[in-house]
N, C-alpha and C positions, 0 to 999 in steps of 0.2 A: 255245898258245893253245886255250881249250876249243872245242868245237864250235859251242855255242852263240853264242860271241863271233864266231867266225868265219861263222857264218849272218847274223849282225847286220851284220858289216861289208861282208858280201858283198852282202846285200839293200840296204843303204844305197847301195852304188856302181851295184846293178842299178837302183834308184830315180832316183838320179842320170841315167845313161843312158837310162833311159826317158822320165823327164820332160823331158830336152834333147832328146831325138828326137820327141817329139811336140810341142813348143813351136817346136821350130828351123823349122817350115814355116808357122808363123802370120803371120810377117810378109809373105809374099809369095803367101798364099792368094787374094786377090783378084786379083793382078795375074798368077797362074798362070791364073785363070779367062779372063781377057782372050785369051790365046793359042789359047784354043777357036774363037774365030769374033769376027765385029765385032759385038758386044753395046753397048747403051746403057749409060749410067754406071748409069741406076737398075737395069737387070737386072743389073749386075755386084753393085751392093751388095746387091741382094735375094738372089741367090744365095750370096752370101758370106755372108750373113746365115743362110740355109738350112745351108749346109754347115757354118759354124761350129757351128750349135746342134745339128744332127741327131745329132753324135756325142755328146755329152752326153745328149741324150734318149735313144739307145741304151742308153748305159751306166747310166742311171738305171732303166731297167727292168730290166736283166739283173743288176745288183750282187748283188741277195739271192741270185739262182741259183747264182751263184758261191759267196758263203758257204755254202750249204746243201750244194752238193757237196761242199765243203772239211770240213764237218762229218763228211760220211758217209765220204769216201773219201781225206782228206790232202789239204793244200793245194799241196804240191809239183806233184802232176801238173797243177793249172790255172795254176802259176807257169811250168810249161814250154810249156803250151797257149797262153796269152796272150802270152807273148814272142813264140813263133814267129808266133802269128799277126798281133802289130802289126808284126812285121817283113815279111812277106810282104803286108800290106796298104798299108806304104808303099813298099814297091818296085812294086807295082801302080798306086799312085797316079804314078808316074813314067812309067808306060806309057801312061796314058789318053790320049783325044783328044776326049773330050766332057763337057761339065759336068755330065750326067745319071748317067755313070760314074763319076766323082767322087764324086758325091752318094752313091752306093751303096756305094762303097769306105768312104765316111766312116761310113756306116752300120754296116758290117761293123767297123770300128775301134773306134767304141763298143761293139758286142758284146763284142769281147777286150780292152776297156781296164779289167780288171780287175786289172792286175797289182801297183799300188801298195797298193790296198786289200788285196788277199789277202796280200800281203807284210805288213801290220799284223797281221793274223789270226794268220799264220804265227809271226812274233816275240811276239806276245801269247801266243799258247800255250804257247810255250816258257819265258815269263818269269815269275819270282815274282812274286805280285800286288803286294808291296812295292816293288818297282822298276818298274812298270810306267811311270809319268810319265817316267822319265828315259830307258828304254830306247828307248821309243815317240818320245820327243823326240829321241834322238839318230837314228833312224832315219829321221823326217823332216826330216833335214837334208839328206839326198838329194836328195828330190824338191825341196824348197825350193829347192836351190842350183841342180837342173838346170832349172828354171821360170825362175828369175834369169836366167841365162846363155844358155839355148835361143834366145829370141828373137834375142839379140845376135849369136851364132854363126851361127844359121840365114840373117840377112840378110847377114852377112858371105860366107857360102858361096854364097848364090845371087847375088851381085855377082860373086862371082870364077870359080864353076863351071857357074852356070846352076841354073835350078828343078828338071831332073831329075837332075840329079848329086847334089843336095842331098837328095832323097828317097832315092837310093841311098846315100847315106852314113848316113844315118840308118836306113835297113833295115838295114845291117850292123853299125852299133852296138848295134842290138836283136837281131841274129844272136848277137854276143858275149854278150849278156846270156842268151840261151838256151841257150849252152853252158856257161856258168858256170853255171845251175841245175842243167843235167842232170848236171853230174861234179862239182860241188864241194858244191853245197848239200845239206846232211843232215838230215833229219827226226828230231828226237830224241824225238817224242812219238808212241806207239801210238796208233792212232784205231781200232783194234779193239774196245778197253773203252769208248771215248766213245759209240761206234756203238750200242753194246748198250745204253746210257743211255738214247738218245735217245726212246725208246717212254715213257717216265716224265715226261718235259719236256713241257708244255702246248703248243698252237699258239703259234708265235713271235710272231704278230701279237697274239694274247691277252696274252702275256706283257709285249711291250714298253708295251702299253696299261695293264696293271696296275700296271707300275711307273711311276708318272708322272715321277720324275725322268730316268727311261731314256728316255723319249718327248722330254723337254725338252733334253736333251744331243743329241738330233739335231734338233730346232729351232735349238739354237745353233749346231750345224755348219753347218745349211743358211744360218743369219744370215751367218756369216763369208765364204761365199761370197757371197751376195747383196751385202754390203759390197764386196767386192772387185771384183764384175763390173760393179756398177751405173755406175760410173764408167767403166769401160775404153772404150766406145766413146764417151765424153765427155771425154776427158782431154785429147786434141789441142786441142779446142775451148776445155775451160778455161784452158788453158797458152796458148792463143792472146790468151785475155782478160786473162790477167796480164802477158803480155810480146808487147803488140801490134806493136812494132817490131823484135821478133827476127826472124833468117832460118833460125834453128836449131829450128822448132817441134818437129819429129821426133826430135831430139835430146834435148830439154828434157823432151818426153812421156816418152821411154824412161827418162829420170832420175827422173822424178816415180813412174814404174810401177815401177823397179826400187828405189826407195828404200824401199817397204815390204817388198819381198824382202829386203833387208839387215838389216832391222830383225827379221825373221822369223828370219834365221841367225844373229845375235847371240843371241837370248834362247830360242829354242824350247825348248832341252835344259833351259836353268836353270828355264823354267817347270815343264818335268815333274818336277824334283827337287823344287821347291818343293811341288807337287801332293802327290808322295810323302809328304811330311813333315809338311804339314799339312791335307790333305785335297784331294780333287779338287774337290767342290761349292764350297767356301769359295774357292779361288783362280779356278776358272771365274766365281764371283759376281764376285770383284773386276776381271777381267779383262773383262767385260761391260760394267759400270760405266766402267772406264779407256777401253775402246774408245770408247764414248759420249763421253767427254770430249775423247778424242784428237780425235775427226773434227768435232766442231761447230766448233772455231777455222778448219778449212778452209774453211767457207761466206763467211767475210767479210774474210779478209786480201787484201791487194794485192800482196805481193812473192813473186817466183818461188821465191827463195832460201827464204823462210819456209814456203813451200808445200811444197818437197822435204824440208824437215827435220821440219814436221809430220807429211808421209807417212812418214818414217823412224819417227818415234815410235809412229805408228799400228802401223806394221809389228812394233815392239818389243810393242806389247800385245796384239793380235791373234794374234801368232806363238804363244803358249802354249794357244789356245782348241783346236786339232785334237789334239793330244798328250792333252791333258787328258779332253778329251772320249770320245777313244778309251779311254784309260787305263780312265776311268770306265765304259764298256760293257764292257771286259775284267772289273772287279770285279763289275759287277750282273750279268751274264749266266753260265749254267750253261755248263759247257763244252762240253755236247753240241750247244749252238745258239748257240754264241759267235759262230762264222765267220758265220751268216748274220744274227745281230742286227748285226754288223760290216758286212756286206753292206747293211742297210737304212741304216745309216749313211752308208755311202758313196752311196747312191742320195741320200740329204739332200745331201750336198756337191754331186752332179750335178745335182739340181733346183737347187740356189742357183746354179750357172753356166748353167744355162736361162733362168731368170726374172729374174736380176739386172740383165741387159742391156736386158732389155724393160722393167722398172720402171723404171731409169735413164733410158731413151729418152723413157718417155712423161712421168715427172715432168718432166724438162727441157723438154720441149714444152710441156706445160701449165703449168707455171711457170718457173722457170730452174734453171740448173746448181747453184747454191746451195742451192736445195730440195733437191735429192738428199742434199746431207751431212745436213742437218737430219730427211730422212725417216730416214737410216740410223741416226743418234743415237736417235732415238725408238725405232726397231725393237730395237736393242741393250737401253734400259732397259725395254721391253715384255716382251724374252726374260727379263732378270734377274729383273723381278716374276714373272713365271709360273714361273721356275726355284724363288724362294722359295716360292711358293703351292705347288708342286708337293711339295717337301720337307716343307712341312708338312701336306699332305695325306698323303702316305705315313707321316710319322710317327704320325699320328693313326690310321692301318690297322696301325701296329706294324709297319711296314717299315722296317728299317734295314739298310743296307750299308756295312760296313767294308772 
């Protein structure tokens, strides 16, 4: 097996462990806060929101910096640092005795949450452009699978071993990632040549604004996360509306949430291959429209079984957007600033993670939960329209990327 394939499969496995470790703690985070003292329910809910969101906010601010450092000095050192940093942060979370300490450790976790994004940049740089969609789709299987099973495994471990031991188990799995990256991962690309070229490249933000399609890819990336996270805090409430007489609200909510992940898992790699064959812009456009069509029926159905099935179909369609937008950015960016541009794309993802729950909660309180689906569909259609306009604008300015 070539070193490039070893790197791909190693980082796919590493992304699985990173994603599963970071999501294992989510089911019991609010319960963990309750162990620090006698808090009111409102206080627990408020702190849960702060502690959940601050990690993504910190990651949103820091992601471009990791990409910029990687462009200049290579991505492997960052993968080493972030995997070790995540392991330390989770270990210390098992040691804290106050909500404020947990809050600051979640900030630190956000700062070192660059592993998955940097692994995309690492693999993208070693991959021929014509294979980017397929390879990045394969890489994403690791993080998708981890996010799918992480909450289920975390909830089980917390019940069996307790909260603290679950943090320690998560930390240990990330320590495995650290050693794999240190001793097995090999960088196949020299960064000395690319760093010398960096002086000839315009300012990264100016470049992104100049290539309007590139900017719209980041908007699409953010839209995927907004669509996923806008319903997350409302899912149990909506399931309760669909199945008012059931005693298994948590289980049905978990199935509905996981159904999207299973859809991602099935089609992510296939969408990447289709993008390589037919063009990333074209397939991304189809997927944006398909996502709108898939999400609209969720607003007016009254069957729990149908809701789970439609969430699965939505996952199939939306699962191609992340690897294809990443592949397009790989195509559109000069090698010397590729990591930084991918870092801004990762920031767009984290921005969606932050604002999605806020938008979903506000719209549901002003109107109803069904309105959230209509809004999400509208945003997908709007993103598609803006993408078409940006393609036309770039072509008028004789900007063509192949």
